mmCIF file of the C-alpha atoms, coordinates in Angstrom:
data_MODEL
# 
_entry.id   MODEL 
# 
loop_
_atom_site.group_PDB 
_atom_site.id 
_atom_site.type_symbol 
_atom_site.label_atom_id 
_atom_site.label_alt_id 
_atom_site.label_comp_id 
_atom_site.label_asym_id 
_atom_site.label_entity_id 
_atom_site.label_seq_id 
_atom_site.pdbx_PDB_ins_code 
_atom_site.Cartn_x 
_atom_site.Cartn_y 
_atom_site.Cartn_z 
_atom_site.occupancy 
_atom_site.B_iso_or_equiv 
_atom_site.pdbx_formal_charge 
_atom_site.auth_seq_id 
_atom_site.auth_comp_id 
_atom_site.auth_asym_id 
_atom_site.auth_atom_id 
_atom_site.pdbx_PDB_model_num 
ATOM 1   C CA . MET A 1 1   ? 120.688 180.435 83.898  1.00 0.00 ? 1   MET A CA 1 
ATOM 2   C CA . LYS A 1 2   ? 121.798 183.762 82.133  1.00 0.00 ? 2   LYS A CA 1 
ATOM 3   C CA . ILE A 1 3   ? 123.745 185.283 84.685  1.00 0.00 ? 3   ILE A CA 1 
ATOM 4   C CA . LEU A 1 4   ? 126.072 182.035 84.748  1.00 0.00 ? 4   LEU A CA 1 
ATOM 5   C CA . LYS A 1 5   ? 126.268 181.608 80.844  1.00 0.00 ? 5   LYS A CA 1 
ATOM 6   C CA . ASP A 1 6   ? 127.505 184.928 80.539  1.00 0.00 ? 6   ASP A CA 1 
ATOM 7   C CA . ARG A 1 7   ? 130.096 184.853 83.285  1.00 0.00 ? 7   ARG A CA 1 
ATOM 8   C CA . ILE A 1 8   ? 131.504 181.789 81.706  1.00 0.00 ? 8   ILE A CA 1 
ATOM 9   C CA . LEU A 1 9   ? 131.696 183.464 78.421  1.00 0.00 ? 9   LEU A CA 1 
ATOM 10  C CA . LYS A 1 10  ? 133.392 186.703 80.053  1.00 0.00 ? 10  LYS A CA 1 
ATOM 11  C CA . ASP A 1 11  ? 135.895 185.095 82.474  1.00 0.00 ? 11  ASP A CA 1 
ATOM 12  C CA . GLY A 1 12  ? 136.212 181.173 81.882  1.00 0.00 ? 12  GLY A CA 1 
ATOM 13  C CA . LYS A 1 13  ? 139.266 180.429 80.532  1.00 0.00 ? 13  LYS A CA 1 
ATOM 14  C CA . CYS A 1 14  ? 139.280 177.168 77.583  1.00 0.00 ? 14  CYS A CA 1 
ATOM 15  C CA . PHE A 1 15  ? 142.819 174.967 77.582  1.00 0.00 ? 15  PHE A CA 1 
ATOM 16  C CA . PRO A 1 16  ? 143.811 172.120 75.398  1.00 0.00 ? 16  PRO A CA 1 
ATOM 17  C CA . GLY A 1 17  ? 142.112 168.980 76.335  1.00 0.00 ? 17  GLY A CA 1 
ATOM 18  C CA . GLY A 1 18  ? 138.680 170.133 77.008  1.00 0.00 ? 18  GLY A CA 1 
ATOM 19  C CA . ILE A 1 19  ? 139.505 172.207 80.069  1.00 0.00 ? 19  ILE A CA 1 
ATOM 20  C CA . LEU A 1 20  ? 137.323 175.311 81.133  1.00 0.00 ? 20  LEU A CA 1 
ATOM 21  C CA . LYS A 1 21  ? 138.651 176.914 83.889  1.00 0.00 ? 21  LYS A CA 1 
ATOM 22  C CA . VAL A 1 22  ? 136.652 178.652 86.177  1.00 0.00 ? 22  VAL A CA 1 
ATOM 23  C CA . ASP A 1 23  ? 138.740 179.229 89.182  1.00 0.00 ? 23  ASP A CA 1 
ATOM 24  C CA . ASN A 1 24  ? 138.310 183.009 89.484  1.00 0.00 ? 24  ASN A CA 1 
ATOM 25  C CA . PHE A 1 25  ? 134.588 182.717 90.152  1.00 0.00 ? 25  PHE A CA 1 
ATOM 26  C CA . ILE A 1 26  ? 133.482 179.295 90.801  1.00 0.00 ? 26  ILE A CA 1 
ATOM 27  C CA . ASN A 1 27  ? 136.434 176.830 92.408  1.00 0.00 ? 27  ASN A CA 1 
ATOM 28  C CA . HIS A 1 28  ? 139.063 178.492 93.678  1.00 0.00 ? 28  HIS A CA 1 
ATOM 29  C CA . GLN A 1 29  ? 137.880 182.503 93.908  1.00 0.00 ? 29  GLN A CA 1 
ATOM 30  C CA . MET A 1 30  ? 134.566 182.341 94.595  1.00 0.00 ? 30  MET A CA 1 
ATOM 31  C CA . ASP A 1 31  ? 131.991 185.148 93.823  1.00 0.00 ? 31  ASP A CA 1 
ATOM 32  C CA . PRO A 1 32  ? 129.415 184.752 96.374  1.00 0.00 ? 32  PRO A CA 1 
ATOM 33  C CA . ILE A 1 33  ? 126.957 186.789 94.872  1.00 0.00 ? 33  ILE A CA 1 
ATOM 34  C CA . LEU A 1 34  ? 126.891 184.368 92.171  1.00 0.00 ? 34  LEU A CA 1 
ATOM 35  C CA . MET A 1 35  ? 126.909 181.660 94.161  1.00 0.00 ? 35  MET A CA 1 
ATOM 36  C CA . LYS A 1 36  ? 123.764 182.396 95.824  1.00 0.00 ? 36  LYS A CA 1 
ATOM 37  C CA . SER A 1 37  ? 122.103 182.719 92.358  1.00 0.00 ? 37  SER A CA 1 
ATOM 38  C CA . ILE A 1 38  ? 123.485 179.502 91.530  1.00 0.00 ? 38  ILE A CA 1 
ATOM 39  C CA . GLY A 1 39  ? 122.041 177.946 95.231  1.00 0.00 ? 39  GLY A CA 1 
ATOM 40  C CA . VAL A 1 40  ? 118.467 179.743 94.317  1.00 0.00 ? 40  VAL A CA 1 
ATOM 41  C CA . GLU A 1 41  ? 118.424 178.176 91.038  1.00 0.00 ? 41  GLU A CA 1 
ATOM 42  C CA . PHE A 1 42  ? 118.921 174.725 92.336  1.00 0.00 ? 42  PHE A CA 1 
ATOM 43  C CA . VAL A 1 43  ? 116.299 174.942 94.887  1.00 0.00 ? 43  VAL A CA 1 
ATOM 44  C CA . ARG A 1 44  ? 114.227 176.165 92.017  1.00 0.00 ? 44  ARG A CA 1 
ATOM 45  C CA . ARG A 1 45  ? 114.496 173.089 89.889  1.00 0.00 ? 45  ARG A CA 1 
ATOM 46  C CA . PHE A 1 46  ? 114.634 170.436 92.627  1.00 0.00 ? 46  PHE A CA 1 
ATOM 47  C CA . ALA A 1 47  ? 111.468 171.856 94.956  1.00 0.00 ? 47  ALA A CA 1 
ATOM 48  C CA . SER A 1 48  ? 109.077 169.264 94.112  1.00 0.00 ? 48  SER A CA 1 
ATOM 49  C CA . ASN A 1 49  ? 111.908 166.721 95.238  1.00 0.00 ? 49  ASN A CA 1 
ATOM 50  C CA . PRO A 1 50  ? 111.655 165.174 99.043  1.00 0.00 ? 50  PRO A CA 1 
ATOM 51  C CA . ILE A 1 51  ? 115.084 165.728 100.208 1.00 0.00 ? 51  ILE A CA 1 
ATOM 52  C CA . ASN A 1 52  ? 116.561 166.061 103.639 1.00 0.00 ? 52  ASN A CA 1 
ATOM 53  C CA . LYS A 1 53  ? 120.177 165.801 102.834 1.00 0.00 ? 53  LYS A CA 1 
ATOM 54  C CA . ILE A 1 54  ? 122.689 167.414 100.505 1.00 0.00 ? 54  ILE A CA 1 
ATOM 55  C CA . ILE A 1 55  ? 126.065 165.598 99.483  1.00 0.00 ? 55  ILE A CA 1 
ATOM 56  C CA . THR A 1 56  ? 128.699 166.739 97.440  1.00 0.00 ? 56  THR A CA 1 
ATOM 57  C CA . VAL A 1 57  ? 132.552 165.741 97.137  1.00 0.00 ? 57  VAL A CA 1 
ATOM 58  C CA . GLU A 1 58  ? 135.310 167.992 98.382  1.00 0.00 ? 58  GLU A CA 1 
ATOM 59  C CA . ALA A 1 59  ? 136.297 170.609 97.508  1.00 0.00 ? 59  ALA A CA 1 
ATOM 60  C CA . SER A 1 60  ? 134.674 172.176 94.537  1.00 0.00 ? 60  SER A CA 1 
ATOM 61  C CA . GLY A 1 61  ? 131.416 170.884 95.451  1.00 0.00 ? 61  GLY A CA 1 
ATOM 62  C CA . ILE A 1 62  ? 131.440 172.456 98.972  1.00 0.00 ? 62  ILE A CA 1 
ATOM 63  C CA . ALA A 1 63  ? 130.211 175.814 98.308  1.00 0.00 ? 63  ALA A CA 1 
ATOM 64  C CA . PRO A 1 64  ? 127.643 175.251 95.977  1.00 0.00 ? 64  PRO A CA 1 
ATOM 65  C CA . ALA A 1 65  ? 126.159 172.645 98.003  1.00 0.00 ? 65  ALA A CA 1 
ATOM 66  C CA . ILE A 1 66  ? 126.269 174.680 101.236 1.00 0.00 ? 66  ILE A CA 1 
ATOM 67  C CA . MET A 1 67  ? 124.381 177.586 99.580  1.00 0.00 ? 67  MET A CA 1 
ATOM 68  C CA . VAL A 1 68  ? 121.676 174.868 98.539  1.00 0.00 ? 68  VAL A CA 1 
ATOM 69  C CA . GLY A 1 69  ? 121.769 173.706 102.104 1.00 0.00 ? 69  GLY A CA 1 
ATOM 70  C CA . TYR A 1 70  ? 121.288 177.085 103.118 1.00 0.00 ? 70  TYR A CA 1 
ATOM 71  C CA . LEU A 1 71  ? 118.503 177.764 101.389 1.00 0.00 ? 71  LEU A CA 1 
ATOM 72  C CA . LEU A 1 72  ? 116.586 174.612 102.301 1.00 0.00 ? 72  LEU A CA 1 
ATOM 73  C CA . GLU A 1 73  ? 117.706 174.499 105.740 1.00 0.00 ? 73  GLU A CA 1 
ATOM 74  C CA . LEU A 1 74  ? 119.171 170.774 105.401 1.00 0.00 ? 74  LEU A CA 1 
ATOM 75  C CA . PRO A 1 75  ? 122.397 169.802 106.811 1.00 0.00 ? 75  PRO A CA 1 
ATOM 76  C CA . VAL A 1 76  ? 125.352 169.253 103.849 1.00 0.00 ? 76  VAL A CA 1 
ATOM 77  C CA . VAL A 1 77  ? 127.675 166.103 104.163 1.00 0.00 ? 77  VAL A CA 1 
ATOM 78  C CA . PHE A 1 78  ? 130.730 166.299 101.830 1.00 0.00 ? 78  PHE A CA 1 
ATOM 79  C CA . ALA A 1 79  ? 132.660 163.245 101.252 1.00 0.00 ? 79  ALA A CA 1 
ATOM 80  C CA . LYS A 1 80  ? 136.298 163.463 102.140 1.00 0.00 ? 80  LYS A CA 1 
ATOM 81  C CA . LYS A 1 81  ? 139.249 162.604 99.939  1.00 0.00 ? 81  LYS A CA 1 
ATOM 82  C CA . LYS A 1 82  ? 141.358 161.397 102.705 1.00 0.00 ? 82  LYS A CA 1 
ATOM 83  C CA . LYS A 1 83  ? 140.340 159.433 105.693 1.00 0.00 ? 83  LYS A CA 1 
ATOM 84  C CA . PRO A 1 84  ? 140.600 160.916 108.874 1.00 0.00 ? 84  PRO A CA 1 
ATOM 85  C CA . SER A 1 85  ? 142.265 159.377 111.813 1.00 0.00 ? 85  SER A CA 1 
ATOM 86  C CA . THR A 1 86  ? 139.198 160.209 113.653 1.00 0.00 ? 86  THR A CA 1 
ATOM 87  C CA . MET A 1 87  ? 136.547 158.745 111.330 1.00 0.00 ? 87  MET A CA 1 
ATOM 88  C CA . GLU A 1 88  ? 134.895 155.232 112.151 1.00 0.00 ? 88  GLU A CA 1 
ATOM 89  C CA . ASN A 1 89  ? 132.098 153.506 110.699 1.00 0.00 ? 89  ASN A CA 1 
ATOM 90  C CA . MET A 1 90  ? 132.516 154.871 107.260 1.00 0.00 ? 90  MET A CA 1 
ATOM 91  C CA . LEU A 1 91  ? 131.409 154.515 103.679 1.00 0.00 ? 91  LEU A CA 1 
ATOM 92  C CA . THR A 1 92  ? 134.065 154.403 101.053 1.00 0.00 ? 92  THR A CA 1 
ATOM 93  C CA . THR A 1 93  ? 134.394 154.339 97.143  1.00 0.00 ? 93  THR A CA 1 
ATOM 94  C CA . THR A 1 94  ? 136.945 155.050 94.566  1.00 0.00 ? 94  THR A CA 1 
ATOM 95  C CA . VAL A 1 95  ? 136.711 158.181 92.186  1.00 0.00 ? 95  VAL A CA 1 
ATOM 96  C CA . PHE A 1 96  ? 138.725 159.184 89.309  1.00 0.00 ? 96  PHE A CA 1 
ATOM 97  C CA . SER A 1 97  ? 139.777 162.830 89.067  1.00 0.00 ? 97  SER A CA 1 
ATOM 98  C CA . PHE A 1 98  ? 139.445 163.954 85.068  1.00 0.00 ? 98  PHE A CA 1 
ATOM 99  C CA . THR A 1 99  ? 141.364 167.147 85.989  1.00 0.00 ? 99  THR A CA 1 
ATOM 100 C CA . LYS A 1 100 ? 143.846 165.599 88.349  1.00 0.00 ? 100 LYS A CA 1 
ATOM 101 C CA . ASN A 1 101 ? 144.285 162.437 86.232  1.00 0.00 ? 101 ASN A CA 1 
ATOM 102 C CA . ARG A 1 102 ? 144.318 160.113 89.358  1.00 0.00 ? 102 ARG A CA 1 
ATOM 103 C CA . SER A 1 103 ? 141.702 157.982 91.461  1.00 0.00 ? 103 SER A CA 1 
ATOM 104 C CA . TYR A 1 104 ? 141.044 159.216 95.102  1.00 0.00 ? 104 TYR A CA 1 
ATOM 105 C CA . GLU A 1 105 ? 139.437 156.753 97.752  1.00 0.00 ? 105 GLU A CA 1 
ATOM 106 C CA . VAL A 1 106 ? 136.829 159.089 99.086  1.00 0.00 ? 106 VAL A CA 1 
ATOM 107 C CA . CYS A 1 107 ? 134.517 158.387 102.343 1.00 0.00 ? 107 CYS A CA 1 
ATOM 108 C CA . VAL A 1 108 ? 131.567 159.367 104.102 1.00 0.00 ? 108 VAL A CA 1 
ATOM 109 C CA . SER A 1 109 ? 130.846 158.430 107.941 1.00 0.00 ? 109 SER A CA 1 
ATOM 110 C CA . LYS A 1 110 ? 127.752 156.196 108.369 1.00 0.00 ? 110 LYS A CA 1 
ATOM 111 C CA . ASP A 1 111 ? 126.589 158.611 111.023 1.00 0.00 ? 111 ASP A CA 1 
ATOM 112 C CA . PHE A 1 112 ? 125.652 161.216 108.137 1.00 0.00 ? 112 PHE A CA 1 
ATOM 113 C CA . LEU A 1 113 ? 124.748 159.388 105.246 1.00 0.00 ? 113 LEU A CA 1 
ATOM 114 C CA . CYS A 1 114 ? 121.948 157.020 106.434 1.00 0.00 ? 114 CYS A CA 1 
ATOM 115 C CA . PRO A 1 115 ? 119.388 154.516 105.492 1.00 0.00 ? 115 PRO A CA 1 
ATOM 116 C CA . GLY A 1 116 ? 116.224 156.055 104.402 1.00 0.00 ? 116 GLY A CA 1 
ATOM 117 C CA . ASP A 1 117 ? 118.134 159.881 103.987 1.00 0.00 ? 117 ASP A CA 1 
ATOM 118 C CA . LYS A 1 118 ? 116.727 161.318 100.589 1.00 0.00 ? 118 LYS A CA 1 
ATOM 119 C CA . VAL A 1 119 ? 119.600 162.784 99.146  1.00 0.00 ? 119 VAL A CA 1 
ATOM 120 C CA . LEU A 1 120 ? 120.378 165.390 96.326  1.00 0.00 ? 120 LEU A CA 1 
ATOM 121 C CA . PHE A 1 121 ? 123.974 165.841 95.229  1.00 0.00 ? 121 PHE A CA 1 
ATOM 122 C CA . ILE A 1 122 ? 125.646 168.854 94.083  1.00 0.00 ? 122 ILE A CA 1 
ATOM 123 C CA . ASP A 1 123 ? 128.475 169.675 92.392  1.00 0.00 ? 123 ASP A CA 1 
ATOM 124 C CA . ASP A 1 124 ? 130.863 172.089 90.263  1.00 0.00 ? 124 ASP A CA 1 
ATOM 125 C CA . PHE A 1 125 ? 131.440 170.353 86.932  1.00 0.00 ? 125 PHE A CA 1 
ATOM 126 C CA . LEU A 1 126 ? 129.741 167.264 85.248  1.00 0.00 ? 126 LEU A CA 1 
ATOM 127 C CA . ALA A 1 127 ? 132.196 165.346 82.571  1.00 0.00 ? 127 ALA A CA 1 
ATOM 128 C CA . ASN A 1 128 ? 132.583 161.976 82.337  1.00 0.00 ? 128 ASN A CA 1 
ATOM 129 C CA . GLY A 1 129 ? 130.507 161.432 85.393  1.00 0.00 ? 129 GLY A CA 1 
ATOM 130 C CA . ASN A 1 130 ? 133.089 159.878 87.869  1.00 0.00 ? 130 ASN A CA 1 
ATOM 131 C CA . ALA A 1 131 ? 132.273 162.044 91.128  1.00 0.00 ? 131 ALA A CA 1 
ATOM 132 C CA . ALA A 1 132 ? 128.793 161.528 90.000  1.00 0.00 ? 132 ALA A CA 1 
ATOM 133 C CA . LYS A 1 133 ? 129.046 157.476 89.830  1.00 0.00 ? 133 LYS A CA 1 
ATOM 134 C CA . GLY A 1 134 ? 131.311 157.515 93.289  1.00 0.00 ? 134 GLY A CA 1 
ATOM 135 C CA . MET A 1 135 ? 128.547 159.479 94.964  1.00 0.00 ? 135 MET A CA 1 
ATOM 136 C CA . ILE A 1 136 ? 125.698 156.675 93.749  1.00 0.00 ? 136 ILE A CA 1 
ATOM 137 C CA . ASP A 1 137 ? 127.735 154.469 95.132  1.00 0.00 ? 137 ASP A CA 1 
ATOM 138 C CA . LEU A 1 138 ? 128.188 155.877 98.427  1.00 0.00 ? 138 LEU A CA 1 
ATOM 139 C CA . VAL A 1 139 ? 124.300 156.519 98.497  1.00 0.00 ? 139 VAL A CA 1 
ATOM 140 C CA . LYS A 1 140 ? 123.502 152.848 97.501  1.00 0.00 ? 140 LYS A CA 1 
ATOM 141 C CA . GLN A 1 141 ? 126.296 151.566 100.267 1.00 0.00 ? 141 GLN A CA 1 
ATOM 142 C CA . ALA A 1 142 ? 124.118 153.911 102.773 1.00 0.00 ? 142 ALA A CA 1 
ATOM 143 C CA . GLY A 1 143 ? 120.715 152.503 101.869 1.00 0.00 ? 143 GLY A CA 1 
ATOM 144 C CA . ALA A 1 144 ? 119.939 156.024 100.893 1.00 0.00 ? 144 ALA A CA 1 
ATOM 145 C CA . GLU A 1 145 ? 118.087 157.236 98.197  1.00 0.00 ? 145 GLU A CA 1 
ATOM 146 C CA . LEU A 1 146 ? 119.304 159.570 95.516  1.00 0.00 ? 146 LEU A CA 1 
ATOM 147 C CA . VAL A 1 147 ? 116.495 162.030 94.352  1.00 0.00 ? 147 VAL A CA 1 
ATOM 148 C CA . GLY A 1 148 ? 118.717 164.248 92.324  1.00 0.00 ? 148 GLY A CA 1 
ATOM 149 C CA . MET A 1 149 ? 122.018 165.430 91.018  1.00 0.00 ? 149 MET A CA 1 
ATOM 150 C CA . GLY A 1 150 ? 123.010 169.247 90.553  1.00 0.00 ? 150 GLY A CA 1 
ATOM 151 C CA . PHE A 1 151 ? 125.451 170.588 88.413  1.00 0.00 ? 151 PHE A CA 1 
ATOM 152 C CA . ILE A 1 152 ? 127.226 174.121 87.906  1.00 0.00 ? 152 ILE A CA 1 
ATOM 153 C CA . ILE A 1 153 ? 128.400 173.229 84.503  1.00 0.00 ? 153 ILE A CA 1 
ATOM 154 C CA . GLU A 1 154 ? 128.065 169.965 82.505  1.00 0.00 ? 154 GLU A CA 1 
ATOM 155 C CA . LYS A 1 155 ? 130.648 169.239 79.771  1.00 0.00 ? 155 LYS A CA 1 
ATOM 156 C CA . ALA A 1 156 ? 128.228 167.889 77.171  1.00 0.00 ? 156 ALA A CA 1 
ATOM 157 C CA . PHE A 1 157 ? 130.890 166.543 75.268  1.00 0.00 ? 157 PHE A CA 1 
ATOM 158 C CA . GLN A 1 158 ? 132.455 164.088 77.763  1.00 0.00 ? 158 GLN A CA 1 
ATOM 159 C CA . HIS A 1 159 ? 128.319 161.988 78.123  1.00 0.00 ? 159 HIS A CA 1 
ATOM 160 C CA . GLY A 1 160 ? 128.756 162.034 81.942  1.00 0.00 ? 160 GLY A CA 1 
ATOM 161 C CA . GLY A 1 161 ? 125.250 163.529 81.711  1.00 0.00 ? 161 GLY A CA 1 
ATOM 162 C CA . GLU A 1 162 ? 123.554 161.390 79.256  1.00 0.00 ? 162 GLU A CA 1 
ATOM 163 C CA . GLU A 1 163 ? 125.230 158.575 80.916  1.00 0.00 ? 163 GLU A CA 1 
ATOM 164 C CA . LEU A 1 164 ? 123.661 159.395 84.322  1.00 0.00 ? 164 LEU A CA 1 
ATOM 165 C CA . ARG A 1 165 ? 119.858 160.203 82.530  1.00 0.00 ? 165 ARG A CA 1 
ATOM 166 C CA . GLU A 1 166 ? 119.837 157.341 80.857  1.00 0.00 ? 166 GLU A CA 1 
ATOM 167 C CA . GLN A 1 167 ? 119.960 155.718 84.367  1.00 0.00 ? 167 GLN A CA 1 
ATOM 168 C CA . GLY A 1 168 ? 116.894 157.452 85.127  1.00 0.00 ? 168 GLY A CA 1 
ATOM 169 C CA . ILE A 1 169 ? 118.760 160.057 87.210  1.00 0.00 ? 169 ILE A CA 1 
ATOM 170 C CA . HIS A 1 170 ? 117.026 163.261 87.565  1.00 0.00 ? 170 HIS A CA 1 
ATOM 171 C CA . VAL A 1 171 ? 119.994 165.588 86.328  1.00 0.00 ? 171 VAL A CA 1 
ATOM 172 C CA . GLU A 1 172 ? 120.175 169.502 86.249  1.00 0.00 ? 172 GLU A CA 1 
ATOM 173 C CA . SER A 1 173 ? 122.853 171.318 84.984  1.00 0.00 ? 173 SER A CA 1 
ATOM 174 C CA . LEU A 1 174 ? 123.043 175.379 84.717  1.00 0.00 ? 174 LEU A CA 1 
ATOM 175 C CA . ALA A 1 175 ? 125.260 175.809 81.930  1.00 0.00 ? 175 ALA A CA 1 
ATOM 176 C CA . ILE A 1 176 ? 125.800 173.069 79.432  1.00 0.00 ? 176 ILE A CA 1 
ATOM 177 C CA . ILE A 1 177 ? 129.111 173.372 77.360  1.00 0.00 ? 177 ILE A CA 1 
ATOM 178 C CA . GLU A 1 178 ? 128.786 171.876 73.861  1.00 0.00 ? 178 GLU A CA 1 
ATOM 179 C CA . SER A 1 179 ? 131.702 172.377 72.993  1.00 0.00 ? 179 SER A CA 1 
ATOM 180 C CA . LEU A 1 180 ? 135.509 173.433 73.647  1.00 0.00 ? 180 LEU A CA 1 
ATOM 181 C CA . ASP A 1 181 ? 137.058 172.969 70.355  1.00 0.00 ? 181 ASP A CA 1 
ATOM 182 C CA . HIS A 1 182 ? 139.899 175.011 69.299  1.00 0.00 ? 182 HIS A CA 1 
ATOM 183 C CA . CYS A 1 183 ? 139.815 176.631 72.600  1.00 0.00 ? 183 CYS A CA 1 
ATOM 184 C CA . GLU A 1 184 ? 136.352 178.381 72.161  1.00 0.00 ? 184 GLU A CA 1 
ATOM 185 C CA . ILE A 1 185 ? 133.675 177.980 74.795  1.00 0.00 ? 185 ILE A CA 1 
ATOM 186 C CA . LYS A 1 186 ? 130.260 177.086 72.916  1.00 0.00 ? 186 LYS A CA 1 
ATOM 187 C CA . ILE A 1 187 ? 127.157 177.253 75.357  1.00 0.00 ? 187 ILE A CA 1 
ATOM 188 C CA . ARG A 1 188 ? 124.159 175.614 74.748  1.00 0.00 ? 188 ARG A CA 1 
# 
């Protein structure tokens, strides 16, 4: 997706340790026009899949997931990082955050992720695939079916995408970062 790749090269910032910062247009301050284009592209790439629900994990996946849900006219569910006192009948799994270097227990109500659901997972980043693996676990626990996973940015050098594709999962990444060596952004 050229518009996204151009924006990453123009406004993305690289930090040592393989960190790409895109908080000025994707995951802190958001560019809604770009986010709409991202949603349209995900819809195009997953158009042939039977989907009845979009899932993501809070917080950075919510905006692109909402755009996809809006365009497909489907509900969007996000896994919460803190168990609400009002949530009963939940599914939980543990997810390790590469960026924050800590684990979270994430949860989803069984009322919103149900047996028979055909689920599309949307998120901002795919690095080691930890959030994706957690969502796969939640979908399995629910008795639902994962039909695909869409990521705005994939860090190919961290191999999460490779692992997911080896499992036969339909993975679509709109921009694939080959390398951040020497704080230089190299896009496939």
